[in-house]
C-alpha positions in Angstrom: 87.9 71.0 91.0 89.7 72.3 94.2 90.5 75.9 93.5 92.3 76.3 96.8 95.2 74.0 95.9 98.8 74.3 94.6 99.1 74.8 90.9 101.1 71.9 89.4 104.7 72.9 88.8 104.3 76.4 90.2 105.1 78.0 93.5 101.9 80.0 94.0 98.4 79.3 95.1 95.1 79.6 93.3 92.6 81.9 95.0 89.8 80.3 96.9 86.5 79.6 95.1 84.9 82.8 96.3 87.4 84.8 94.2 86.9 82.8 91.0 83.2 82.8 91.6 83.1 86.6 92.0 84.9 87.0 88.6 82.6 84.5 86.9 79.5 86.1 88.3 80.6 89.5 87.1 81.4 88.3 83.6 77.9 86.7 83.5 76.1 90.1 83.6 78.8 92.8 83.0 80.4 93.8 79.7 83.8 94.6 81.2 85.4 93.1 84.3 88.5 94.6 85.9 90.6 92.6 88.4 92.6 95.3 90.1 95.3 94.8 92.7 98.9 94.6 93.7 101.5 93.1 91.4 102.3 89.5 92.3 99.0 89.1 94.2 97.8 86.4 91.9 95.6 88.3 89.4 96.9 86.6 86.3 96.7 83.2 87.9 93.1 83.9 88.9 92.1 85.3 85.5 93.7 82.3 83.7 91.6 80.0 85.9 88.4 81.8 85.1 89.2 82.1 81.3 90.5 78.6 80.7 87.1 77.1 79.8 86.0 80.0 77.6 88.6 79.9 74.8 89.5 83.4 75.7 92.0 85.4 73.7 94.9 86.4 76.0 97.0 89.5 75.5 99.5 90.8 78.0 100.8 94.4 77.9 104.0 93.4 79.7 105.1 92.1 76.2 106.7 95.1 74.4 105.4 94.0 70.9 101.9 93.6 72.3 102.0 97.0 74.0 103.2 98.6 70.8 100.3 97.2 68.9 97.9 98.3 71.6 99.1 101.9 71.5 99.4 102.1 67.7 95.9 100.7 66.9 93.7 100.6 70.0 90.5 99.9 68.0 91.9 97.1 66.0 93.6 95.6 69.1 90.3 95.1 70.9 88.4 93.7 67.9 87.5 90.2 69.1 84.6 87.9 68.7 84.7 86.4 72.1 86.1 87.0 75.6 89.4 89.0 75.4 91.7 89.0 78.4 94.1 92.0 78.6 96.7 91.7 81.3 98.2 94.9 82.9 95.8 97.3 81.3 97.3 100.3 83.1 100.2 100.2 80.6 97.8 101.3 77.8 94.9 103.2 79.4 93.9 104.5 76.0 92.6 101.0 75.2 89.6 101.7 77.6 88.2 104.3 75.2 88.3 101.7 72.3 86.8 99.1 74.7 84.0 101.6 75.5 83.2 102.1 71.8 83.1 98.3 71.3 80.8 97.4 74.2 78.5 100.3 73.3 77.9 98.7 70.0 77.5 95.2 71.5 76.0 95.1 75.0 76.5 91.4 75.5 78.1 90.6 78.9 81.5 89.0 79.3 83.4 90.7 76.5 86.5 91.9 78.3 88.4 90.6 81.4 91.1 93.1 82.4 93.8 93.0 85.0 95.7 96.0 86.4 98.5 96.5 88.9 97.7 100.1 89.4 94.4 101.8 90.4 93.3 102.1 86.9 90.3 104.4 87.6 92.7 106.8 89.3 95.2 107.2 86.5 95.5 110.8 85.4 95.7 110.0 81.7 92.6 107.8 81.8 90.3 108.8 78.9 87.1 107.2 80.2 86.1 105.2 83.3 83.5 103.1 81.5 80.7 104.1 83.9 77.9 101.5 84.0 79.9 99.2 81.8 82.6 97.9 84.0 82.7 96.1 87.4 85.9 96.2 89.4 87.1 93.4 91.7 90.0 94.3 94.0 92.6 91.6 94.7 94.9 91.9 97.6 97.7 89.6 98.8 96.4 86.5 100.5 94.4 87.0 103.7 95.2 84.8 106.7 92.0 82.8 106.1 93.1 82.2 102.5 96.5 81.0 103.6 94.9 78.7 106.3 92.1 77.6 104.0 89.4 78.8 106.3 86.5 81.1 105.5 87.5 84.3 107.2 84.2 86.1 107.8 85.0 88.2 110.8 83.3 91.3 109.5 80.0 89.5 108.8 80.2 87.6 112.1 80.7 90.7 114.2 77.9 92.7 112.5 75.6 89.6 112.9 76.5 88.7 116.5 77.9 91.9 117.9 80.0 91.3 121.0 78.2 88.1 121.8 80.5 85.9 119.9 83.2 84.0 121.9 86.5 83.1 120.4 89.4 81.1 122.0 92.8 81.1 120.3 95.8 78.8 120.2 97.9 81.3 118.2 100.9 82.4 120.3 102.7 85.8 120.1 105.5 84.1 118.3 103.1 82.8 115.7 101.6 86.2 115.2 105.1 87.6 114.6 105.8 84.9 112.1 102.6 85.7 110.2 103.5 89.4 110.2 106.9 88.7 108.7 105.6 86.2 106.1 102.9 88.5 104.7 100.4 87.4 102.1 102.1 87.5 98.7 101.7 84.0 97.1 105.4 83.8 96.3 106.4 84.9 99.8 104.0 82.3 101.4 105.5 79.6 99.2 109.1 80.4 100.2 109.6 78.8 103.6 113.3 79.8 103.9 113.6 83.3 105.4 116.5 84.4 103.1 114.6 83.3 100.0 111.5 85.2 101.1 113.6 88.3 101.9 115.1 88.2 98.4 111.7 88.0 96.8 110.4 91.0 98.9 113.5 93.0 98.2 113.1 92.4 94.4 109.4 93.1 94.7 109.8 96.6 96.1 112.7 97.5 93.9 110.9 96.4 90.7 107.7 98.2 91.8 109.6 101.5 92.2 111.9 101.2 89.1 109.2 99.9 86.8 105.6 100.4 87.9 105.9 103.7 89.7 108.2 105.3 87.1 105.8 104.3 84.3 102.9 106.1 86.1 104.9 109.2 86.6 108.3 110.6 85.5 110.5 110.1 88.5 114.2 110.6 88.0 115.5 110.1 91.5 114.1 106.7 92.5 116.5 106.6 95.4 114.2 109.3 97.1 111.2 107.1 96.6 113.0 104.0 98.0 114.1 106.0 101.1 110.5 107.2 101.5 109.2 103.7 101.3 111.5 102.5 104.1 110.4 105.4 106.2 106.8 104.6 105.6 107.3 101.0 106.6 108.3 102.2 110.1 105.1 104.2 110.2 102.7 101.4 109.2 99.6 101.5 111.5 100.3 105.1 112.5 99.0 108.5 111.6 100.3 109.9 108.4 101.3 113.6 108.5 102.9 114.6 105.2 104.7 117.5 106.6 106.4 115.4 109.3 107.2 112.7 106.8 108.7 115.3 104.4 110.8 116.7 107.2 112.2 113.3 108.0 112.7 112.4 104.4 114.1 115.8 103.5 111.6 116.2 100.8 109.1 119.0 100.0 105.6 118.4 101.1 104.3 118.6 97.5 106.8 115.8 96.5 105.7 113.7 99.5 102.1 114.0 98.6 102.8 113.1 95.0 104.9 110.1 96.0 102.2 108.9 98.5 99.5 109.1 95.7 101.7 107.0 93.4 102.4 104.4 96.1 98.7 104.1 96.7 98.0 103.7 93.0 100.3 100.7 92.9 98.8 99.2 96.0 101.9 99.4 98.2 100.2 101.5 100.8 96.7 102.2 101.9 95.6 105.4 103.6 92.7 105.0 106.1 90.5 108.0 106.2 89.5 109.6 109.5 85.9 109.1 110.7 83.8 111.6 112.6 80.1 111.6 111.5 79.9 115.1 113.0 80.3 113.8 116.6 82.0 117.1 117.4 84.6 119.5 116.2 87.3 117.7 118.2 87.9 114.9 115.6 90.9 115.2 113.4 91.0 114.6 109.7 94.5 113.1 109.6 94.6 109.8 107.7 96.3 106.6 109.0 98.9 104.7 107.0 99.1 100.9 106.4 101.4 99.1 104.1 99.2 96.7 102.3 101.4 93.7 103.1 103.0 93.2 106.5 105.7 91.0 105.0 106.9 93.9 102.9 106.8 96.3 105.9 108.8 93.8 108.1 111.3 93.2 105.3 111.9 96.9 104.7 112.6 97.2 108.5 115.0 94.3 108.3 113.2 92.6 111.2 112.5 88.9 112.1 109.9 87.3 114.3 112.4 87.2 117.1 113.4 90.8 116.7 109.8 91.9 116.6 109.1 90.5 120.0 112.0 92.1 121.7 111.4 95.2 123.9 111.3 98.3 121.6 110.6 96.1 118.5 108.1 97.1 115.9 105.5 94.4 116.8 102.8 96.9 117.9 102.7 99.2 114.9 103.1 96.3 112.4 100.3 94.3 114.2 98.0 97.3 113.9 98.7 97.7 110.1 98.3 93.9 109.8 94.8 94.1 111.4 93.7 97.1 109.3 94.6 95.3 106.1 93.0 92.0 107.1 89.8 94.0 107.7 90.3 95.8 104.3 90.6 92.5 102.5 87.5 91.1 104.1 85.5 94.2 103.2 86.1 93.4 99.5 84.1 90.2 99.8 81.9 90.5 103.0 78.1 90.5 102.8 78.2 93.7 104.9 78.5 96.8 102.8 80.8 98.7 105.0 83.8 101.1 105.0 86.9 101.3 107.1 88.1 104.3 109.0 90.0 105.3 112.1 89.1 107.8 114.8 91.2 110.3 116.8 90.3 113.5 118.6 92.6 116.5 119.1 92.9 115.6 122.8 94.3 112.1 121.8 91.3 109.9 122.3 91.6 107.3 119.5 90.2 104.1 118.1 92.4 102.2 115.6 89.6 101.0 113.3 86.0 102.0 112.8 83.9 99.9 110.5 80.6 101.5 109.6 77.9 99.8 107.4 75.3 101.5 105.2 72.7 101.5 108.1 75.1 103.6 110.3 75.9 100.7 112.6 79.5 100.7 113.9 82.1 98.2 115.0 85.0 99.9 116.7 88.4 98.1 117.2 91.5 98.8 119.2 94.6 96.7 118.6 97.0 95.7 121.4 100.2 93.7 121.0 100.0 92.6 124.6 98.7 89.3 125.8 96.7 90.9 128.6 94.2 93.7 128.5 93.5 96.5 131.0 90.4 98.7 131.6 92.2 101.7 130.2 92.6 100.0 126.9 88.9 100.6 126.3 89.1 104.4 126.7 88.6 105.2 123.1 85.9 102.6 122.7 83.9 103.9 125.7 84.3 107.4 124.3 82.5 106.3 121.1 80.0 104.2 123.0 78.9 107.2 124.9 78.3 109.2 121.7 76.8 106.4 119.5 74.7 104.5 122.0 73.0 101.5 120.5 74.6 102.3 117.1 77.8 100.9 118.4 77.3 97.2 117.8 80.6 96.1 119.4 83.7 97.7 120.8 86.6 95.2 120.6 90.2 95.2 121.8 92.0 92.7 119.6 95.0 91.4 121.6 97.5 88.5 121.5 95.9 86.6 124.4 93.8 83.4 124.1 90.4 84.3 125.6 87.4 86.5 124.9 86.8 88.6 128.0 83.9 91.0 128.8 84.6 94.6 129.8 81.1 95.9 129.9 78.0 96.0 127.6 79.0 95.3 124.0 82.7 95.7 125.0 85.0 92.7 124.7 88.7 91.8 124.5 89.2 89.2 121.8 92.2 87.4 120.3 93.5 88.8 117.0 93.0 85.4 115.4 89.3 86.0 115.5 89.9 87.9 112.3 90.3 84.7 110.3 88.8 82.1 112.6 85.4 83.8 113.3 82.5 82.3 111.4 79.1 83.7 110.6 76.2 81.6 112.0 74.1 79.8 109.4 70.5 81.4 109.2 
């Protein structure tokens, strides 16, 4: 069966085999599996594909009657003799305590397959996190490799080959802009007409705020949240200073912090932590912001591929957020166990992305929207190289040109498309 094909009669894609295999493998040895991720990212489609050959009992908490039954009698609700799928578990987090009791009595794997459109383990009313009983699989909007049907393994490739890999690109600046505006939501990818895609993205953000966010926390003035989201879209790929954001949005800092936490819980934004490893006291702790989907960010800004490429357009910041989220997606399936950070000192030496694996090896990345690269573009990378020595495996400037170019030992300029066209060599 081709699991990377169009579903008959539907306008959304099935996830590649690696996603379905990841869920199946987790069910084979874990009592509870949670597929957590953004709404409309394809969680339900993926779970249906996995559960279709297991005669699973399917219950969605988006249905009011089902939700009422779950909250009235959690213990009876989860009483099942086989695999039970519960869709949108964040709507009734009290079910997790009933699930815990059940899987403690019967430790057989593959009893519950859950989906959630909010960071379930971060919900404040969560009664229990099922430690040792649940495996979580995060599902983001499609990566570029998933859209192009190629195995995007950049993270594994760069940790395996360092700066030795060569990549030539045929992707033009216009095509990069088109990818940014399209984003990765299955429904947005399927809609080739720009106006139809824009309507989907408008509805997506409006529904997320009016329904998902307000269900997580009592928010009366959703217009404030909507205005904040538009402001954040203009800051995707940049440092996130809540006091500055609050001043621009005319909101108290405490309110901004609360709203940011909620937007992260529903996977609309991702905050990239600062990295230092005690290299000195000059490193800042300010986090960087990325909207999880570049299409959402571009739509909130009302921009098109042509407008992005005009002088003064938002191409640079959106491209940086796009790169950060492509890396974040790959880290959810790469063989390398690594984490994503950014780096900036108080005297403005910065590196857009720092990927560090569990052995302390580092890949550092700068993102440039230009089609040419200059020596000064490597300033932050050389700064880290001087301090890390051989622990810096590669320092890369990802740019919109077409060649891989050397700029010193372990320093390379490389096309952005290497993110989804790089392959790891077979052992």
